[in-house]
DOVEX-946519 format. One record per residue (C-alpha): residue number from 1; z, y, x. Coordinates in steps of 0.001 Angstrom, whole numbers. Layout:
(NUM (Z Y X));
...
// end
This chain:
(1 (-34674 16742 -87373));
(2 (-37863 15488 -88942));
(3 (-38379 11752 -89052));
(4 (-41494 9783 -89760));
(5 (-41418 6318 -91145));
(6 (-43084 3675 -88985));
(7 (-44397 568 -90652));
(8 (-44669 -2324 -88243));
(9 (-46821 -5294 -89228));
(10 (-45132 -8649 -89404));
(11 (-45670 -10546 -86173));
(12 (-44464 -13746 -84627));
(13 (-41254 -13239 -82701));
(14 (-41765 -13480 -78963));
(15 (-39458 -16242 -77806));
(16 (-40594 -16892 -74287));
(17 (-42651 -15616 -71397));
(18 (-46376 -15855 -71901));
(19 (-49390 -15436 -69691));
(20 (-51364 -12304 -70571));
(21 (-53327 -12740 -73768));
(22 (-52020 -16251 -74396));
(23 (-49498 -17711 -76798));
(24 (-48285 -20464 -74500));
(25 (-44759 -20085 -73238));
(26 (-44270 -20141 -69477));
(27 (-42367 -23121 -68186));
(28 (-39128 -21492 -67243));
(29 (-36591 -24098 -68303));
(30 (-34079 -25881 -66059));
(31 (-36583 -28537 -65101));
(32 (-38523 -25823 -63239));
(33 (-35508 -24510 -61390));
(34 (-35914 -26021 -57942));
(35 (-34569 -23565 -55384));
(36 (-30940 -23817 -54201));
(37 (-30307 -20264 -55388));
(38 (-31669 -21005 -58833));
(39 (-29674 -24243 -59147));
(40 (-26509 -22467 -58065));
(41 (-27140 -19738 -60609));
(42 (-27523 -22301 -63406));
(43 (-24393 -24148 -62302));
(44 (-22413 -20907 -62421));
(45 (-24007 -19749 -65674));
(46 (-24947 -22846 -67709));
(47 (-26019 -20741 -70665));
(48 (-28731 -19145 -68594));
(49 (-30632 -22408 -68259));
(50 (-32422 -21664 -71483));
(51 (-33954 -18557 -70021));
(52 (-35469 -17392 -66783));
(53 (-32965 -17133 -63896));
(54 (-33013 -13451 -63098));
(55 (-31450 -10866 -60878));
(56 (-31045 -8650 -63917));
(57 (-28862 -9680 -66843));
(58 (-30082 -11587 -69849));
(59 (-28037 -10339 -72759));
(60 (-29132 -10191 -76366));
(61 (-27845 -8695 -79563));
(62 (-28694 -9780 -83062));
(63 (-27608 -6958 -85339));
(64 (-28787 -3392 -84999));
(65 (-28499 -227 -87024));
(66 (-29699 3238 -86240));
(67 (-32175 5978 -87000));
(68 (-35899 5639 -87176));
(69 (-37988 6479 -84102));
(70 (-38941 10059 -83347));
(71 (-42469 11222 -82744));
(72 (-42506 13545 -79784));
(73 (-41800 17119 -80659));
(74 (-39585 16105 -83572));
(75 (-36359 15122 -81846));
(76 (-33155 17134 -81612));
(77 (-31396 18083 -78396));
(78 (-28830 15416 -79222));
(79 (-29704 12049 -80717));
(80 (-27282 9301 -81633));
(81 (-27951 5654 -82281));
(82 (-25165 3420 -83508));
(83 (-24821 -324 -83752));
(84 (-22363 -2840 -85030));
(85 (-23182 -5338 -82313));
(86 (-21344 -5948 -79107));
(87 (-22685 -7173 -75790));
(88 (-21101 -9044 -72925));
(89 (-22634 -8255 -69520));
(90 (-23309 -11138 -67183));
(91 (-23091 -11049 -63435));
(92 (-26236 -10584 -61387));
(93 (-27524 -12867 -58689));
(94 (-29451 -11068 -56001));
(95 (-30956 -14318 -54769));
(96 (-33160 -14900 -57798));
(97 (-36857 -14984 -57052));
(98 (-38091 -13708 -60398));
(99 (-39035 -10038 -60630));
(100 (-37198 -8580 -61641));
(101 (-52800 19186 -64748));
(102 (-53973 19756 -68309));
(103 (-55455 17112 -70473));
(104 (-58227 17493 -72978));
(105 (-58141 15517 -76219));
(106 (-59479 11991 -75800));
(107 (-63250 11931 -75648));
(108 (-64715 9449 -78100));
(109 (-67880 7851 -76867));
(110 (-70810 6587 -78845));
(111 (-69566 3092 -78130));
(112 (-66007 1827 -78064));
(113 (-64316 3540 -75109));
(114 (-62642 6881 -74621));
(115 (-60300 8458 -72122));
(116 (-58536 11768 -71695));
(117 (-59478 14290 -69061));
(118 (-57087 15888 -66657));
(119 (-59233 18898 -65912));
(120 (-58267 22311 -67221));
(121 (-61797 22949 -68404));
(122 (-64348 20959 -70303));
(123 (-66502 18668 -68225));
(124 (-69611 16680 -68810));
(125 (-68653 13057 -69505));
(126 (-69875 10487 -67056));
(127 (-71909 7547 -68232));
(128 (-70952 4143 -66876));
(129 (-73244 1178 -66446));
(130 (-72327 64 -69985));
(131 (-73339 3457 -71466));
(132 (-69708 4341 -72107));
(133 (-68865 8030 -71951));
(134 (-65714 8599 -69961));
(135 (-63945 11564 -68444));
(136 (-62168 10569 -65235));
(137 (-58409 10784 -65609));
(138 (-57190 12486 -62457));
(139 (-56039 16128 -62238));
(140 (-58926 17029 -59946));
(141 (-61314 15293 -62356));
(142 (-62429 13018 -59566));
(143 (-61704 9322 -59423));
(144 (-59496 9062 -56340));
(145 (-56273 7338 -55377));
(146 (-54405 10610 -54928));
(147 (-54771 14194 -53749));
(148 (-52374 14103 -50815));
(149 (-55017 15244 -48321));
(150 (-55643 18370 -50397));
(151 (-52015 19490 -50449));
(152 (-49697 20998 -47894));
(153 (-46302 19324 -48091));
(154 (-43393 21532 -47072));
(155 (-40125 20533 -45494));
(156 (-38513 17719 -47456));
(157 (-34753 18094 -47892));
(158 (-32660 15011 -47255));
(159 (-29602 16255 -49111));
(160 (-28812 18644 -51955));
(161 (-25712 19388 -54003));
(162 (-26778 18898 -57603));
(163 (-24994 16809 -60230));
(164 (-27752 17568 -62731));
(165 (-31311 16272 -62699));
(166 (-33467 18085 -60143));
(167 (-36173 20363 -61474));
(168 (-39551 18572 -61305));
(169 (-41362 21924 -61499));
(170 (-39618 23549 -58506));
(171 (-41791 23357 -55423));
(172 (-40539 22700 -51921));
(173 (-41266 26377 -51198));
(174 (-38619 27398 -53741));
(175 (-41159 28594 -56285));
(176 (-41666 27034 -59713));
(177 (-45172 26046 -60670));
(178 (-46690 27898 -63612));
(179 (-50059 26239 -64181));
(180 (-51492 22815 -64766));
(181 (-53631 23217 -61664));
(182 (-50478 23531 -59554));
(183 (-49150 20220 -60879));
(184 (-51672 18359 -58714));
(185 (-49889 19295 -55492));
(186 (-46404 19412 -56979));
(187 (-46699 15736 -57921));
(188 (-47802 15048 -54342));
(189 (-44657 16806 -53089));
(190 (-42561 14567 -55335));
(191 (-44406 11525 -54030));
(192 (-43822 12601 -50435));
(193 (-40071 12932 -51105));
(194 (-39904 9484 -52678));
(195 (-41849 7974 -49788));
(196 (-39727 9595 -47093));
(197 (-36324 8781 -48574));
(198 (-36792 5749 -50831));
(199 (-39982 3706 -50644));
(200 (-41518 4283 -47242));
(201 (-44906 5903 -46769));
(202 (-47829 4302 -48532));
(203 (-50713 3759 -46079));
(204 (-53817 5558 -47281));
(205 (-57547 5301 -46632));
(206 (-57818 1980 -44794));
(207 (-60804 1680 -42497));
(208 (-62567 -891 -44678));
(209 (-61998 -2656 -47989));
(210 (-64388 -5413 -49060));
(211 (-64535 -7407 -52260));
(212 (-66175 -10680 -53229));
(213 (-66148 -12303 -56661));
(214 (-66698 -15917 -57603));
(215 (-65371 -18295 -60233));
(216 (-62963 -15829 -61797));
(217 (-61426 -14898 -58452));
(218 (-61712 -11556 -56670));
(219 (-61009 -11712 -52948));
(220 (-59988 -8475 -51259));
(221 (-60332 -8083 -47492));
(222 (-58704 -5072 -45840));
(223 (-59254 -3875 -42290));
(224 (-57039 -1150 -40852));
(225 (-55286 -301 -37599));
(226 (-57485 -2847 -35848));
(227 (-56192 -5728 -37972));
(228 (-57493 -7535 -41058));
(229 (-56031 -9511 -43914));
(230 (-57117 -10782 -47306));
(231 (-55672 -11805 -50650));
(232 (-57051 -12783 -54043));
(233 (-56434 -12033 -57700));
(234 (-57551 -14016 -60719));
(235 (-59618 -12430 -63487));
(236 (-60038 -13825 -66991));
(237 (-62163 -12586 -69919));
(238 (-64190 -10369 -67604));
(239 (-67297 -8535 -68691));
(240 (-70564 -8391 -66814));
(241 (-72081 -6028 -64304));
(242 (-74058 -4348 -67072));
(243 (-71244 -4459 -69640));
(244 (-67929 -4214 -67806));
(245 (-64667 -4446 -69697));
(246 (-61413 -2499 -69459));
(247 (-58719 -4536 -67771));
(248 (-54977 -5052 -67635));
(249 (-53633 -5670 -64126));
(250 (-50375 -7578 -64384));
(251 (-47853 -8727 -61831));
(252 (-47665 -12499 -61977));
(253 (-46959 -15646 -60042));
(254 (-43943 -17782 -59304));
(255 (-41581 -18410 -62196));
(256 (-42877 -15375 -64045));
(257 (-46146 -17050 -64856));
(258 (-49203 -15031 -65752));
(259 (-50305 -11445 -66063));
(260 (-47160 -9446 -66820));
(261 (-44846 -10202 -69753));
(262 (-46554 -8522 -72696));
(263 (-47398 -11914 -74131));
(264 (-48974 -12076 -77567));
(265 (-48994 -8280 -77835));
(266 (-52363 -8354 -76064));
(267 (-53918 -10962 -78359));
(268 (-57102 -9809 -80062));
(269 (-57792 -7067 -77529));
(270 (-61159 -7473 -75826));
(271 (-59973 -6608 -72351));
(272 (-60001 -8485 -69074));
(273 (-56814 -9761 -67466));
(274 (-56226 -9454 -63714));
(275 (-53212 -11328 -62326));
(276 (-51757 -9971 -59076));
(277 (-49188 -12085 -57252));
(278 (-47348 -9619 -54983));
(279 (-46176 -12441 -52710));
(280 (-49741 -12564 -51427));
(281 (-49266 -9038 -50047));
(282 (-45540 -8624 -49320));
(283 (-43086 -11343 -50343));
(284 (-39494 -10245 -50754));
(285 (-38447 -12850 -48211));
(286 (-40228 -10809 -45551));
(287 (-43516 -10759 -43697));
(288 (-46835 -11061 -45469));
(289 (-50280 -9545 -45195));
(290 (-49185 -5919 -45545));
(291 (-46677 -6128 -42697));
(292 (-49109 -8143 -40580));
(293 (-51480 -5176 -40712));
(294 (-49052 -2270 -40517));
(295 (-46163 -3798 -38623));
(296 (-42681 -2463 -39027));
(297 (-40030 -3788 -41339));
(298 (-37916 -2548 -44227));
(299 (-36768 378 -42084));
(300 (-40303 1702 -42487));
(301 (-41706 207 -45691));
(302 (-40164 -1299 -48807));
(303 (-41873 -4101 -50681));
(304 (-42479 -1891 -53736));
(305 (-44712 521 -51824));
(306 (-46458 -2472 -50245));
(307 (-47179 -3831 -53730));
(308 (-48499 -424 -54812));
(309 (-50748 -427 -51742));
(310 (-52018 -3885 -52730));
(311 (-53021 -2774 -56236));
(312 (-54809 248 -54791));
(313 (-56834 -2088 -52615));
(314 (-57675 -4200 -55686));
(315 (-59121 -1066 -57292));
(316 (-61042 -252 -54100));
(317 (-62556 -3737 -54160));
(318 (-63390 -3575 -57872));
(319 (-65269 -316 -57322));
(320 (-67393 -2104 -54709));
(321 (-67807 -5334 -56705));
(322 (-69436 -4516 -60053));
(323 (-70347 -8180 -60549));
(324 (-66653 -8748 -61364));
(325 (-67393 -7096 -64715));
(326 (-64450 -4647 -64704));
(327 (-64567 -1051 -65947));
(328 (-62493 587 -63210));
(329 (-62190 3837 -65178));
(330 (-60092 1988 -67780));
(331 (-57402 30 -65931));
(332 (-53877 -577 -67202));
(333 (-50957 -1786 -65087));
(334 (-47920 -3777 -66254));
(335 (-45035 -5867 -64993));
(336 (-41426 -6605 -65894));
(337 (-38043 -6290 -64137));
(338 (-38603 -5874 -60393));
(339 (-42295 -5965 -61170));
(340 (-41624 -3218 -63707));
(341 (-40365 -1138 -60785));
(342 (-43557 -2032 -58959));
(343 (-45655 -1112 -61997));
(344 (-44151 2366 -62175));
(345 (-44781 2898 -58456));
(346 (-48384 1703 -58832));
(347 (-49033 4175 -61664));
(348 (-47248 6998 -59865));
(349 (-49036 6594 -56535));
(350 (-52560 5790 -57733));
(351 (-54203 8179 -60171));
(352 (-56973 5705 -60899));
(353 (-54579 3765 -63142));
(354 (-55479 4941 -66635));
(355 (-52450 3429 -68411));
(356 (-49066 2463 -66966));
(357 (-46694 88 -68822));
(358 (-43475 -623 -66897));
(359 (-41232 -3086 -68735));
(360 (-37453 -3310 -68241));
(361 (-37715 -1743 -64792));
(362 (-34033 -843 -64334));
(363 (-32549 753 -61218));
(364 (-35300 1864 -58884));
(365 (-37658 2079 -61855));
(366 (-37383 4262 -64947));
(367 (-33588 4628 -64776));
(368 (-31609 7602 -63479));
(369 (-29471 7120 -60365));
(370 (-27089 9933 -61310));
(371 (-26462 8647 -64822));
(372 (-26079 5048 -63661));
(373 (-23457 6146 -61139));
(374 (-21622 8072 -63860));
(375 (-21596 5038 -66150));
(376 (-20169 2878 -63363));
(377 (-17431 5406 -62642));
(378 (-16521 5495 -66320));
(379 (-16453 1690 -66540));
(380 (-14527 1329 -63313));
(381 (-16946 -1287 -62048));
(382 (-20622 -1854 -61284));
(383 (-21779 -2108 -64890));
(384 (-25281 -864 -64078));
(385 (-26984 -2032 -60885));
(386 (-25945 547 -58334));
(387 (-27954 2179 -55603));
(388 (-26598 -1 -52800));
(389 (-27335 -3199 -54740));
(390 (-30830 -2113 -55730));
(391 (-31419 -783 -52231));
(392 (-30590 -4207 -50783));
(393 (-32169 -6625 -53242));
(394 (-35709 -7763 -52687));
(395 (-36195 -5293 -49810));
(396 (-37654 -2992 -52458));
(397 (-36748 227 -50686));
(398 (-36405 1272 -47062));
(399 (-33036 258 -45652));
(400 (-31839 3839 -45071));
(401 (-31961 4565 -48798));
(402 (-28697 2667 -49229));
(403 (-26909 5546 -47508));
(404 (-27151 7499 -50778));
(405 (-24892 5011 -52541));
(406 (-21850 6891 -53854));
(407 (-23513 10238 -53227));
(408 (-26347 10104 -55729));
(409 (-25874 13814 -56453));
(410 (-27251 14610 -53001));
(411 (-30642 13040 -53751));
(412 (-33312 15778 -53943));
(413 (-34971 13762 -56711));
(414 (-34099 11339 -59455));
(415 (-36225 8754 -61197));
(416 (-37471 11092 -63936));
(417 (-39543 12623 -61168));
(418 (-41100 9268 -60236));
(419 (-41953 8805 -63918));
(420 (-43345 12345 -64047));
(421 (-45838 11526 -61303));
(422 (-47785 9474 -63858));
(423 (-48333 12579 -66023));
(424 (-50649 13599 -67568));
(425 (-52029 10055 -67685));
(426 (-50821 7724 -70480));
(427 (-47454 6041 -69975));
(428 (-45613 3529 -72176));
(429 (-42085 2729 -70972));
(430 (-40614 -429 -72503));
(431 (-36873 -1028 -72182));
(432 (-34469 -3691 -73433));
(433 (-31284 -2436 -75096));
(434 (-28214 -4466 -74210));
(435 (-29331 -5331 -70697));
(436 (-26564 -3348 -69053));
(437 (-27444 -4350 -65495));
(438 (-30780 -2657 -66147));
(439 (-28980 453 -67419));
(440 (-29320 934 -71164));
(441 (-27964 4497 -70985));
(442 (-29496 5724 -67679));
(443 (-32854 4218 -68672));
(444 (-32741 5918 -72061));
(445 (-31796 9251 -70513));
(446 (-34606 8872 -67984));
(447 (-37042 8255 -70807));
(448 (-35958 11411 -72585));
(449 (-35814 13588 -69458));
(450 (-39276 12455 -68359));
(451 (-40686 13665 -71658));
(452 (-40247 17235 -70409));
(453 (-43135 16873 -67969));
(454 (-45455 15645 -70703));
(455 (-44336 18583 -72847));
(456 (-45045 21023 -70032));
(457 (-48546 19602 -69606));
(458 (-49178 19593 -73359));
(459 (-49883 15853 -73593));
(460 (-46931 14343 -75453));
(461 (-49342 12029 -77262));
(462 (-49826 10275 -73905));
(463 (-46151 9305 -73614));
(464 (-43898 6852 -75459));
(465 (-40433 5621 -74581));
(466 (-39412 2454 -76476));
(467 (-36064 659 -76231));
(468 (-35200 -2378 -78360));
(469 (-32604 -5117 -77980));
(470 (-31997 -8543 -79471));
(471 (-34244 -10494 -77119));
(472 (-34185 -12097 -73698));
(473 (-35105 -10354 -70486));
(474 (-38875 -9863 -70146));
(475 (-39484 -11414 -73569));
(476 (-41249 -8662 -75481));
(477 (-40071 -8596 -79129));
(478 (-42568 -8290 -81937));
(479 (-41089 -4877 -82750));
(480 (-42719 -3485 -79609));
(481 (-46074 -5212 -80086));
(482 (-47522 -2279 -82032));
(483 (-46734 183 -79264));
(484 (-48533 -1972 -76704));
(485 (-51541 -2445 -78969));
(486 (-51682 1252 -79868));
(487 (-51746 2342 -76226));
(488 (-54284 -316 -75272));
(489 (-56529 492 -78207));
(490 (-56359 4241 -77703));
(491 (-56584 4588 -73945));
(492 (-58564 1496 -72934));
(493 (-60761 786 -75955));
(494 (-61170 4254 -77455));
(495 (-59897 3348 -80919));
(496 (-57784 5547 -83161));
(497 (-54044 4995 -82756));
(498 (-50943 7120 -83069));
(499 (-49009 7370 -79822));
(500 (-46323 9674 -78517));
(501 (-42751 8974 -79604));
(502 (-39194 8335 -78545));
(503 (-38032 5118 -80200));
(504 (-34625 3568 -79643));
(505 (-33684 2811 -83221));
(506 (-32507 -723 -82408));
(507 (-30021 -111 -79614));
(508 (-26723 -1865 -78995));
(509 (-24603 1254 -78562));
(510 (-24429 4949 -79310));
(511 (-26908 6956 -77296));
(512 (-26141 10653 -77098));
(513 (-28454 12468 -74706));
(514 (-27725 16184 -74507));
(515 (-30194 18053 -72387));
(516 (-27684 20746 -71501));
(517 (-25459 18184 -69759));
(518 (-28194 16995 -67413));
(519 (-30905 19644 -67368));
(520 (-30254 23217 -66277));
(521 (-33895 24254 -66005));
(522 (-36371 25399 -68619));
(523 (-39440 23322 -69359));
(524 (-42433 25544 -68599));
(525 (-45525 25826 -70733));
(526 (-48093 25163 -68048));
(527 (-51423 26798 -68759));
// end
């Protein structure tokens, strides 16, 4: 196995939750814990009062040993990481309110931006209003939310018998895809399965979306099914109509503070920050704008798909509101914990997202259901958040999804297929070793299994999986700052950066992923 030495610059250790692009810590101490659930959680776990009360565990480790990270294409079939540290899992509280085609080489413009193409042939770069050459990122080389209307979706199975990870390249017609062009509709089949069985169907093509911008606030008004509703997002460091800037859309609001949890990792990057509070669209307590328009309840829609719908409407409004100063062809999405789950869904179900950065997303995000269930059986207890727990908390999924608890092997998909829906667009998965409730092992295995889709599409430089411990939940350590900056610089700002690796050199336990134990299909070389 070839290894390459990574030299990380010295950076300040991230010790709290920050608003995007700021150094200030969010106020998350006990004095800000006001709800009965939060107070009860602190009373039961006094040590947690120094950190954010969360539905996922907050466990840290201070001593790590292990190999250096692997650049994609260099890793063995089996990789082990060892550590001398031990971790003690804490109990979860479900009442917490904190969230938890082919590609061409990047096209470098005459200015500062570049983006990769998802077309199988060379195309003439578009020129934006700021004279930035870009190649739209979607497989059809057109800037659209998805390609569902172009694809025929076959019969979706509700049950299979497969203890291994389902083949992401096997179509619903029983035929494996063999070309990058076929990936466009295969990813739509995967999305349709996830919608039918897990998330609920994402409403598409609303009758009207309007946007208005004033004083750093973008207001989005949506009309559909004869009903209307509106919500707003805040924008900081925006560009102008003539010189729009790339932007990071981050879940924020409530105890979580500002735009995602990347903190100081975004300092020095000349990008705009857009903060989306999902409670304005679909609060986990129920109701909200989304359900006011579309009706139904969690039998029909989960909150995660409602959040993904909300971000898609933000993009619709930005396209119609150039005075907001946002370059819609260069949008990144991020969020942590439950908002990390939402981030992955946003990137999977909207191809206009140029860069997806889910952080510590856990069960329902970038973590395998099958592997999590295996870990729990081996431990003899719910060590990793199980399907029933995740299917109940936060109303994230449709209520019927809980029926798969204990029979994860019957799912016709697993979460590596949700991750694969982002491909070939850039994806940086950030995980926290030692957070067992989030699934250190099933998340790691998901990260490695998902790599196969990027290999098949020939774009491993667009994918990085990073897992590091020794820090609190949603508190990005300085060791992962470089990965964030590299992806932002390369895919939003068009600067040179090396991306594409599997890095879990600072884990809390041995990780031994053997493809043959979980994958019984060959990764195709899609042409």
